[in-house]
TORMAR-921699 format. One record per atom (N, C-alpha, C): x, y, z. Coordinates in steps of 0.05 Angstrom, whole numbers, padded with zeros to 5 digits, always signed. Each point is the difference from the previous one (the first is absolute). Example, Ala and Ser with C-alpha at 12.3 -4.5 7.8 and 13.67 -1.06 7.14 Angstrom:
<recs>
+00264-00114+00156/-00018+00024+00000/+00018+00024+00000/-00007+00021-00014/+00016+00024+00001/-00015+00022+00014/
</recs>
This chain:
<recs>
+00094+00481-00318/-00009-00026+00005/-00030-00006-00005/-00014-00018+00014/-00030-00011+00001/+00004-00020-00030/-00035+00002-00005/+00000-00020-00020/-00028+00008-00014/+00003-00009-00026/-00020+00013-00018/-00028-00020+00003/-00022+00013+00005/-00025-00015+00005/-00001-00017-00016/+00003-00002-00029/-00003-00017-00021/+00013-00032+00005/+00028+00008+00015/+00007-00026+00000/-00008-00012+00030/-00006+00008+00019/-00024-00014+00016/-00024-00012-00011/-00012+00018-00012/-00026-00009-00012/+00004-00031-00014/+00022-00001-00018/+00008-00027-00014/+00006-00017+00017/+00015+00006+00021/+00008-00019+00020/-00022-00012+00010/-00020+00010+00007/-00025-00008+00010/-00008-00029-00009/+00009+00000-00024/-00011-00028-00015/+00020-00022-00003/+00021+00005+00017/+00021-00020+00005/+00012+00002+00023/-00012+00004+00023/+00012+00002+00028/+00002-00031+00013/+00017-00003+00015/+00006-00026+00014/-00015-00004+00017/-00021-00015+00000/-00020-00010+00019/+00007-00023+00013/+00014-00017-00012/-00003-00028+00007/+00032-00014-00009/+00015-00013+00009/+00023-00017-00011/+00000-00029+00006/+00007-00015-00020/+00003-00032+00011/+00030-00009-00021/+00020-00001+00025/+00025-00007-00015/+00011-00024+00015/-00016-00019-00002/+00002-00024+00013/+00034-00014+00002/+00011+00003-00026/+00029+00000-00002/+00021+00005+00013/-00007+00025+00018/+00016+00014+00013/-00008-00006+00034/-00014-00016+00006/-00003-00007+00028/-00031-00001+00008/+00000-00011+00026/-00033-00001+00012/-00009+00030-00001/-00022-00005-00006/-00015+00030-00001/-00010+00011+00023/+00000+00023+00014/-00010+00010+00028/-00013+00027-00011/-00024+00000-00002/-00017+00025-00008/-00007+00020+00021/+00005+00021+00004/-00007+00018+00026/-00021+00021-00019/-00006+00024+00015/-00019+00019-00016/+00009+00011-00024/+00032+00006+00006/+00008+00015-00031/+00024-00018-00006/+00019-00014+00015/+00019-00008-00011/-00005-00036-00003/+00008-00008-00020/+00004-00026-00010/+00030-00008+00009/+00004-00025+00021/+00026-00009+00005/+00010-00026-00011/+00022-00004-00005/+00011-00027-00015/+00017-00012+00017/-00001-00016+00010/+00019-00011+00021/+00013-00032-00013/+00027+00002+00002/+00009-00026-00006/+00030-00003+00011/+00008-00020+00015/+00028+00001+00011/+00011+00022+00020/-00016+00010+00014/+00009+00020+00018/+00005+00033-00017/-00010-00004-00018/-00001+00026-00023/-00030+00006-00001/-00003+00032-00001/-00031+00004-00002/-00003+00028-00023/-00018-00004-00021/+00002+00023-00019/-00023+00010+00008/-00003+00025-00001/-00024+00011+00008/-00008+00021-00023/-00028-00012-00009/-00006+00019-00025/-00027+00019+00013/+00009+00025-00011/-00017+00019+00016/-00025+00006-00029/-00025-00007+00007/-00016+00005-00018/-00007+00025-00002/-00027+00002-00014/-00012+00029-00003/-00025+00001+00018/-00004-00023+00011/-00028+00003+00019/+00002+00016+00024/-00022+00021+00004/-00002+00011+00021/-00015-00005+00020/+00000-00001+00023/-00013-00005+00019/-00013+00013+00021/-00023+00004+00008/-00010+00022+00020/-00017-00017+00020/-00002+00008+00029/-00011-00015+00021/+00005-00028+00000/+00024-00006-00010/+00010-00029-00001/-00015-00016-00020/-00010+00011-00016/-00012-00013-00026/+00007+00009-00030/+00009-00015-00014/+00016+00008-00032/-00026+00014-00014/+00000+00017-00004/-00021+00016-00019/-00001+00007-00025/+00025-00006-00012/+00011+00001-00031/+00029+00005+00000/+00007+00009-00024/+00024+00010-00012/+00006+00025-00007/+00024+00009+00002/+00009+00030-00005/+00029-00003-00016/-00006+00016-00027/+00025-00009-00015/+00026+00015+00010/+00019-00019-00002/+00025+00008+00008/+00007-00004+00027/-00024-00008+00017/+00009+00001+00028/+00020-00016+00009/-00002-00026-00014/+00018-00024+00014/+00031+00011-00003/+00008+00010-00032/+00025+00019-00003/+00003+00018+00022/-00016+00015+00008/+00005+00023+00024/+00009-00006+00020/-00019-00026+00012/+00007-00006+00028/+00027-00015+00006/+00004-00021-00024/+00026-00008+00003/+00023+00018+00000/+00000+00020-00019/+00025+00011-00003/+00003+00023+00020/-00024+00010+00009/+00002+00019+00025/+00010-00016+00034/-00007-00025-00008/+00003-00018+00027/+00033-00006+00000/+00010-00002-00032/+00032-00008+00000/+00010+00028+00006/-00007+00024-00004/+00013+00025+00005/+00002-00003+00028/-00020+00000+00015/+00000+00008+00032/+00015-00025+00011/-00003-00026-00010/+00024-00017+00014/+00025+00002-00008/+00006+00009-00019/+00030+00013-00007/+00005+00023+00027/-00023+00021-00004/+00010+00025+00018/-00003-00013+00027/-00008-00018+00010/-00002-00006+00030/+00014-00019+00012/+00019-00013-00016/+00020-00023+00007/+00016+00003+00023/+00007+00028-00001/+00015+00005+00029/-00011+00003+00025/-00033-00001-00001/-00016-00004+00022/-00007-00024+00004/-00004-00017-00017/-00018-00024+00005/+00011-00019-00025/+00007-00028+00007/+00003-00022-00025/-00026+00000-00012/-00002-00009-00024/-00022-00002-00015/+00002-00026-00017/-00019-00010-00015/+00000-00026-00012/+00008+00002-00029/+00004+00026-00018/+00000-00002-00026/+00031-00007-00009/-00001-00014-00015/+00023-00014-00015/+00003+00016-00027/-00021+00001-00020/+00002+00010-00027/-00026+00008-00008/-00001+00017-00022/-00027+00010-00014/+00007-00006-00032/-00008-00029-00004/+00007-00004-00034/-00019+00011-00018/-00022+00012+00010/-00028+00006-00016/-00014+00025+00014/-00008+00016-00010/-00015+00023+00008/-00019-00006+00024/-00013-00025-00004/-00021-00015+00017/+00009-00019+00021/+00029-00007-00009/+00006-00019+00024/+00026+00000+00017/-00003-00008+00020/+00025-00001+00021/+00007-00029+00005/+00025-00001+00000/+00016-00028+00011/+00007+00005+00029/-00009-00017+00017/+00004+00015+00036/+00002-00026+00007/+00020+00004+00027/+00006-00023+00017/-00027-00015+00020/+00006-00021-00003/-00027-00015+00015/+00000+00006+00028/-00018+00005+00012/-00002+00012+00026/-00028-00016+00015/-00001-00001+00022/-00024-00007+00014/-00012+00026+00013/-00021+00007-00013/-00015+00020+00013/-00010+00001+00028/-00003+00024+00017/-00007+00002+00024/-00035+00004-00010/-00017-00014+00026/-00028-00001-00007/-00013+00029+00007/+00018+00022-00002/-00009+00021+00009/+00009+00023-00021/-00018+00019-00006/+00011+00020-00021/+00003+00030+00023/+00019+00014-00004/+00012+00024+00020/-00010+00027-00016/-00020+00009+00005/-00012+00021-00006/+00007+00028+00013/+00015+00019-00008/+00008+00026+00011/-00024+00020-00009/-00009+00022+00020/-00015+00020-00012/+00006+00020+00015/+00002+00023-00017/+00007+00023+00009/-00024+00027+00001/-00023-00015-00010/-00022+00025-00006/-00027-00015+00002/-00020+00014+00012/-00022-00012+00007/-00021+00002-00018/+00008-00023-00026/-00015+00001-00026/-00006-00032-00006/-00013+00001-00024/-00012-00028-00015/-00032-00003+00000/-00004-00020-00015/-00030-00002-00007/-00009-00032+00004/+00023-00016+00000/-00002-00030+00006/-00009-00009+00030/-00012-00021-00003/-00013-00007+00031/+00019-00001+00021/+00023-00008-00009/+00025+00000+00018/+00017+00030+00003/-00011+00024-00012/+00014+00021+00005/+00000+00014+00021/+00017+00018+00007/+00000+00008+00030/-00022+00022+00000/-00004+00015-00022/-00023+00018+00000/-00028-00007+00005/-00004-00026-00017/-00029-00013+00011/+00004-00008+00026/+00013-00009+00013/+00000-00010+00025/-00006+00030+00019/+00013+00015-00007/-00002+00030+00017/-00025+00015-00003/-00011-00002-00028/-00025+00008-00004/-00026-00011+00014/+00009-00028+00008/-00020-00017+00011/-00006+00009+00031/+00022+00014+00012/+00006+00008+00026/+00017-00015+00015/+00016-00019-00016/+00024-00013+00013/+00019+00014+00007/+00011+00002+00024/+00023+00019+00008/+00027-00020+00012/-00004-00028-00010/+00020-00017+00001/+00008-00016-00024/+00020+00002-00015/+00005-00017-00020/+00031-00009+00005/-00011-00028-00008/+00025-00020+00000/+00021+00009+00023/-00014+00006+00022/+00012-00004+00032/+00012+00033+00003/-00006+00017-00022/+00008+00028-00002/-00026+00017+00017/+00005+00019+00017/-00020+00021+00002/+00000+00019-00011/-00026+00011-00010/-00004+00022-00022/-00014+00023+00019/+00005+00025-00005/-00013+00019+00016/-00024+00009-00017/-00019+00013+00012/-00024+00014-00009/+00006+00025-00024/-00014+00004-00012/+00002+00022-00018/+00019+00001-00019/+00010-00024-00012/+00015+00001-00021/-00014+00002-00028/+00008+00012-00018/-00015+00004-00029/+00009-00024-00016/-00012-00004-00023/+00003-00020-00021/+00024+00006-00010/+00019-00015-00003/+00024+00004-00016/+00023+00022+00013/-00007-00001+00024/+00016+00015+00022/+00025-00016+00005/+00026+00012+00007/+00022-00015+00003/+00002-00009+00031/+00006-00025+00000/+00007-00010+00030/+00017+00013+00013/+00004+00002+00028/+00021+00001+00018/+00024-00006-00012/+00000-00023-00003/+00024-00018-00010/-00012-00022-00015/+00014-00017-00018/-00006-00019-00011/-00004-00020+00014/-00023-00016-00002/-00005-00027+00012/+00002-00020-00013/+00005-00030+00015/-00001-00023-00015/-00026-00010+00004/-00018-00012-00021/-00025-00014+00008/+00003-00019-00016/+00010-00023+00008/+00000-00028-00016/-00024-00007-00007/+00005-00018-00021/-00031-00020-00005/+00010-00029-00003/-00022-00020+00001/+00003-00021-00005/+00005-00006-00031/+00007-00019-00014/+00001-00007-00025/-00020-00017-00013/-00021+00007-00012/-00024-00017-00009/+00006-00019-00025/-00012-00019+00000/+00000-00010-00027/-00015+00019-00019/+00010-00012-00028/-00016+00016-00022/-00032-00001+00002/-00009+00024+00005/-00030-00008-00004/-00008+00013+00027/+00012-00007+00020/-00004+00015+00030/+00014+00025+00000/-00013+00012+00031/+00012+00025+00002/+00017+00002+00023/+00022+00013-00006/+00022+00008+00030/-00013+00008+00022/+00007-00007+00024/-00011+00010+00022/+00021+00016+00011/-00010+00027+00011/+00017+00014+00024/+00007-00016+00023/+00023+00008+00013/+00011-00016+00025/+00016+00017+00009/-00001+00000+00028/+00027+00008+00013/+00019-00020+00005/+00027+00008+00013/+00020-00013-00002/-00001-00025+00023/-00017+00009+00024/-00009-00016+00016/-00021-00025-00007/-00019+00013-00017/-00016-00022-00013/+00015-00024-00015/+00022+00010-00012/+00010-00016-00024/+00014-00025+00015/+00017+00017+00022/+00017-00020+00017/-00019-00019+00014/-00024+00007+00015/-00011-00014+00017/-00017-00023-00021/-00003+00004-00027/-00016-00017-00018/+00022-00025-00005/+00023+00011+00003/+00024-00020-00011/+00011+00002-00030/-00014+00022-00010/+00008+00005-00029/+00027+00013-00011/+00017+00002+00028/+00025+00012-00002/+00015+00009+00029/+00023-00013+00003/+00018+00003+00024/+00002+00029+00008/+00001+00003+00024/+00005+00034+00014/+00026+00008-00011/+00025-00016-00002/+00024+00009-00012/-00001+00008-00029/-00007-00019-00016/-00005+00003-00026/-00017+00026-00011/-00026+00003+00017/-00016+00021-00007/+00019+00024+00004/+00013+00006+00021/+00012+00023+00013/+00024+00007-00018/+00018-00027-00011/+00022+00006-00025/-00015+00015-00020/-00024-00011-00006/-00010+00004-00028/-00011+00028-00003/-00014+00010+00028/-00007+00028+00002/+00023+00019-00005/+00021-00007+00015/+00016+00023+00000/+00017-00001-00028/+00002-00021-00016/+00009+00000-00024/-00017+00020-00020/-00028-00006+00005/-00020+00013-00022/+00001+00030+00013/-00002+00004+00024/+00003+00027+00004/+00022+00020-00015/+00022-00014+00002/+00022+00011-00014/-00003+00011-00032/-00020-00027-00009/-00003+00000-00028/-00016+00024-00004/-00023+00001+00017/-00023+00020-00009/+00020+00027+00010/+00013+00009+00017/+00017+00023+00005/+00011+00008-00025/+00018-00022-00009/+00020+00006-00028/-00022+00008-00028/-00021-00017+00006/-00017+00004-00024/-00012+00026+00006/-00011+00012+00016/-00014+00026+00009/+00018+00021-00016/+00031-00003+00012/+00020+00023+00000/+00009+00000-00032/-00007-00018-00015/+00013-00002-00031/-00023+00012-00014/-00026-00010+00007/-00029+00014-00014/+00003+00024+00001/+00013+00015+00027/-00007+00025-00002/+00023+00015-00011/+00021-00010-00008/+00017+00009-00019/-00016+00001-00028/-00010-00013-00008/-00020-00004-00026/-00029+00016+00001/-00001+00017+00020/-00026+00016+00003/-00023-00019+00005/+00004-00020+00019/-00026-00019+00003/-00003-00005+00025/-00022-00003+00013/-00001-00014+00030/-00008-00031-00006/+00018-00018+00012/-00003-00026+00009/-00018-00007+00019/-00029+00001-00002/-00019+00006+00016/-00005-00027+00024/+00000-00023-00017/+00003-00025+00016/+00011-00028-00020/+00007-00016+00009/+00010-00024-00013/-00006-00029+00016/+00008-00022-00017/-00001-00024+00013/+00022-00021-00009/+00011-00010+00021/+00027-00015-00007/-00010-00027+00003/+00017-00017-00019/-00004-00028+00005/+00033-00014+00009/-00004-00010+00024/+00038-00010+00004/-00006-00027-00003/+00022-00016-00004/+00004-00026+00000/+00023-00008+00016/+00008-00027-00002/+00023-00010+00020/+00017-00016-00023/+00026-00005+00001/+00012-00011-00017/+00009-00023+00014/+00018-00017-00016/+00008-00025+00014/+00013-00005+00027/+00012+00029+00003/+00017+00003+00030/-00019+00011+00017/-00029+00015-00010/-00010+00007+00025/-00001+00038-00008/+00015+00007-00020/+00006+00026+00006/-00026+00010-00016/-00010+00026+00010/-00025+00016-00013/+00010+00013-00027/-00016-00003-00021/-00004+00004-00026/-00018+00014-00012/-00003+00028-00009/-00026+00016-00012/+00000-00021-00028/-00029-00004+00004/-00009-00014-00028/-00024+00011-00012/-00006-00009-00021/-00023+00009-00016/+00002+00023-00016/-00003+00023+00018/-00004+00022-00016/+00013+00023+00025/+00007+00022-00008/+00001+00028+00015/+00000+00021-00014/-00017+00017+00012/-00008+00031+00004/-00007+00003-00040/-00017-00017-00004/-00010-00001-00025/-00032+00011+00000/-00010+00011-00023/-00028+00010+00005/-00019-00021+00010/+00008-00025-00005/-00024-00016+00010/+00005-00006+00039/+00020+00001+00005/+00007-00005+00030/+00001+00026+00014/+00003+00023-00008/+00000+00025+00013/-00017+00020-00013/-00002+00026+00018/-00019+00022-00010/+00018+00022-00005/+00000+00014-00023/+00015+00021-00004/-00016+00024-00007/+00004+00026+00013/-00015+00025-00003/+00027+00025-00011/-00014+00007-00017/+00023+00030-00005/-00003+00016+00025/+00027+00007+00005/+00007+00015+00024/-00011+00029-00002/+00008+00013-00015/-00008+00028-00003/-00035+00002-00004/-00016-00015-00010/-00028+00001+00005/-00015-00010+00024/+00017-00013+00015/-00007-00015+00027/-00018+00019+00016/+00011+00019+00006/-00009+00022+00023/-00021+00014-00015/+00000+00005-00026/-00027+00015-00008/-00025-00012+00002/+00009-00031-00010/-00027-00015+00001/-00013-00011+00024/+00024+00006+00022/-00012-00007+00027/-00016+00025+00013/+00013+00023-00008/-00018+00019+00011/-00021+00007-00014/-00006-00009-00030/-00028+00000-00012/-00022-00018+00005/+00016-00029+00016/-00016-00018+00002/-00007-00022-00025/+00020+00010-00015/+00000-00021-00023/+00022-00022+00006/-00003-00021-00021/+00018-00026+00001/+00031+00010-00015/+00018-00009+00011/+00025+00008-00012/+00000-00020-00024/+00014+00012-00023/+00006-00012-00024/+00018-00025+00003/-00009-00023-00002/+00015-00022+00007/+00010-00013-00025/+00025-00009+00004/+00016-00014-00025/+00000-00028+00007/-00019-00012+00005/-00004-00028+00002/-00025-00016-00003/-00009-00022+00008/-00025-00011-00011/-00020+00010+00019/+00003+00017+00014/-00018+00012+00018/-00022+00006-00018/+00010+00019-00028/-00022+00009-00015/-00016-00026-00014/+00008-00025+00002/-00020-00022-00007/-00019-00002+00019/+00014+00001+00023/-00023-00007+00026/-00021+00016+00001/+00011+00029-00005/-00024+00020+00004/-00017+00003-00028/+00007-00016-00014/-00017+00005-00025/-00023-00022+00006/+00006-00024+00014/-00013-00018+00005/-00015+00008+00017/+00000+00009+00020/-00013+00012+00029/-00018+00016-00015/+00009+00028-00011/-00016+00019-00003/-00014-00002-00030/+00006-00013-00017/-00014-00006-00022/-00020-00027+00001/+00010-00011+00008/-00011-00027-00001/-00015-00014+00034/+00006+00009+00015/-00002-00005+00028/+00008-00029+00012/+00026-00003-00017/+00010-00033+00008/+00020+00006+00016/+00006-00019+00026/+00011-00005+00017/+00018-00023+00006/-00007-00020-00023/+00013-00023+00002/-00018-00022+00000/-00024+00006+00005/-00019-00023+00008/-00014-00009-00030/+00001-00025-00011/-00011-00012-00024/+00012+00011-00020/-00006-00010-00029/+00011+00003-00022/+00009+00033-00004/+00025+00006-00007/+00007+00025-00008/-00013+00010-00026/-00005+00029+00000/-00008+00014-00021/+00020-00002-00021/-00006+00005-00031/+00027-00004-00019/+00012+00029+00008/+00023+00002-00007/+00015+00027-00004/-00006+00008-00028/-00008+00025-00003/+00005+00014-00028/+00024+00003-00009/+00003-00002-00025/+00033+00011-00013/+00009+00027+00013/-00022+00019+00000/+00012+00020+00010/+00008+00003+00023/-00009-00016+00020/+00009-00001+00027/+00026-00018+00004/+00003-00016-00017/+00025-00023-00008/+00017+00019-00005/-00003+00021-00022/+00020+00014-00009/+00011+00021+00021/-00022+00010+00011/+00008+00022+00022/+00022-00010+00023/-00005-00029+00006/+00013-00011+00025/+00024-00003-00016/+00004-00016-00019/+00026-00002-00012/+00019+00023-00004/-00016+00024-00008/+00017+00025+00000/+00012+00011+00025/-00015-00008+00020/+00006+00010+00031/+00026-00022+00006/-00008-00026-00007/+00028-00016+00010/+00021+00009-00017/+00002+00004-00024/+00018+00010-00018/+00011+00027+00013/-00010+00012+00009/+00006+00031+00009/+00019-00003+00028/-00014-00025+00020/+00012-00004+00020/+00026-00011-00004/+00001-00016-00022/+00028-00010-00003/+00016+00021-00011/-00005+00017-00016/+00015+00022-00009/+00006+00022+00023/-00017+00007+00017/+00007+00021+00020/+00023-00017+00017/-00009-00026+00012/+00016-00011+00022/+00031-00008-00012/+00002-00007-00026/+00029-00010-00008/+00011+00023-00015/-00014+00020-00010/+00018+00019-00017/+00003-00010-00028/-00011-00022-00006/+00006-00011-00022/-00028-00001-00021/+00002+00000-00027/-00024+00002-00021/-00006-00034+00003/-00026-00004-00001/-00009-00032+00001/+00005-00003-00032/+00005-00023-00006/+00005-00010-00027/-00020-00025+00000/-00025+00003-00014/-00015-00025-00003/+00012-00020-00018/-00009-00025+00006/+00006-00014-00018/-00028-00013-00011/-00007+00005-00032/-00024-00003-00005/+00000-00027-00014/+00021-00021+00001/-00002-00025-00011/-00024-00016+00010/-00009-00018-00010/-00014-00016+00008/+00014-00016+00030/-00015+00003+00019/+00014-00007+00034/+00006-00031-00004/-00020-00016-00006/+00005-00029+00005/+00027-00013-00012/-00006+00005-00026/+00030-00018-00014/+00025+00018+00013/-00004+00025+00001/+00029+00021+00006/+00007-00013+00029/-00020-00003+00012/+00012-00007+00031/+00010-00030-00001/-00013-00014-00021/+00011-00036+00003/+00028+00006-00015/+00002+00013-00015/+00029-00001-00015/+00022+00011+00020/-00011+00023+00013/+00019+00012+00019/+00009-00021+00023/-00022-00014+00015/+00007-00020+00017/+00021-00022-00009/-00014-00008-00022/+00021-00027-00017/+00026+00014+00005/+00009+00024-00007/+00027+00005+00000/+00015+00006+00022/-00021+00010+00022/+00007+00004+00029/+00009-00027+00016/-00018-00016-00005/+00001-00022+00022/+00016-00029-00011/
</recs>
């Protein structure tokens, strides 16, 4: 398994950075996904855009294909835990989903004291904060150390270009963003998903370090998992066998997620989301792609089969056939 570097280099020239498919519905653009909505049906096109610190910083070859297909894998794997919105996958970059109303809160579970972003638990801990999203943290913890138990650290959902904000359950309810009963139902549901995700990742030799879930409601008010689940964009994965050694030696565990891009931005360019982002060199884009693909293959047990056809017309053709 794996992928030839020359294939990644060639794909750098035709990544999917933006889509315009007006014939398939009203366009809603997110940081990574372009949504097309018409008549209660939603087509999600997962682009190759990569975001860090809530800013789109460039594109990574095959990223959209990896994210779309690994999300589909996890949606199928967790159907017995929670209902999700996936209906079909007519193209490597596209999912047809049930239309739901998103909750204005992201449910983030963290099992380790890590991260480099402004909202990361390690960033707050290093500043001396010992209360994080309503959870008390003891003194004396090391970077990347496992927490006593996973904790729910929700965030607000910012508009594109703005930053998500950490918040406690009580703060979110007090601000009127979400009702108490809805929050608690979603918290229980996402805790079950995180537990199932961690257990399965363990069988693959991986640690599911942390993740975020987006939850919506259907027409009857039932909770539905939407957007993505346990992908390298929404989740942090480490190699299980290498983790203890890295911790003992004071090194960062090797990550199979977009943390590689974040760290490159911080350590090589001093960028943390303020102002225009630096250009990602092709070698960084290709290494990020290799890690995304490796995550897909390790998690699913399947070989990644890249579609190298020009993506825009391929997606248009496949969407036309599916809708």
